[in-house]
C-alpha angles and dihedrals in degrees: 000000000000093000089049090053091050091050092052091047091050092048093050090049093050091048091051092049091048091050093049092048092047093049091047092053091045091049091050094053092041092055089044090054090052094054111108113256124210105227141153124211119206138172118223124193140188131190136188133180117230138180118235116248100188129056127188130193128188124193141155143201127208149174135201123227144166122248093255091054097044094110092052090048091057090054090049091052089053090054090047091051092054092048094046093051090048091055090046091054092045088061095049103267108130121219089243089063094055127084112196123195127215118261113283115209119205125181113232121228114246123176108255094236090055098041116113096153136003116267128210140190118214116204134183122191128211129196126191127192119185144161090218091096103162097052100042097087094053092045092052091053094048093047094048093050092047094051093046089051087055090058096253117140097235125172121196127197123207116275112254126214130210139180111224098195095063097119092056092044092050091059091051093047093047090057091050091046091054090051089050090050091052092050090052092047092050090053091051093046094047092048089052095045092246134127121238114239137182128328108260097185140347130195125185122219130225117285110253118206106193140178109257113290093359122143098191099122125163135207087232094048131263127238113184111199099175099085134058093217117055140182112229112201132184129184130194129195112215130184114205129191114236127198 
């Protein structure tokens, strides 16, 4: 019994010592974290102009029909599809570059007092992706005009332009943005008679893909698709220690 009491006393003593040491270490680091730090926070940026290497174009053709003529309307859409694809190919867009949807059927709204029969619109969508960036806009205009002249209800959306090497460019620009941040921090430190120390934290911003010379950035990122040339910009927020 005596040995058991000694064992319990020793265990309690060790636990007390461990607790006191632990609280001492915690208190030290807590006080250390509360000490005022001399820091400078700067934002560095880097920008590069690129030329888009991918163009996309979406379009559609449609026809309206009554319920009793729905079957004939489907046959007409099939003929339209063949004619549309033929015109696309005529203007240098290969069949492999074109994604064609199935026919979508939408019921048209007709006021109840005027309705004698249900009416529908049949639509088929097309999507083109190409590396022939420079010529895509002209091709889309010529194709649209030719199909409209043939009496096909054809709707064309603006051509959109993308840069496929954005991930690689982002890494390069981040490095340049950090260097820019350090230059800014050095200027601030030198002006204040201080010495620039270690990096305490760094946080990169969202990549902004802008139309040339545009300043319309967003907290969620901007990706302009309307221009062939683009300005890709990256920012980084860096906190430096100063002594």
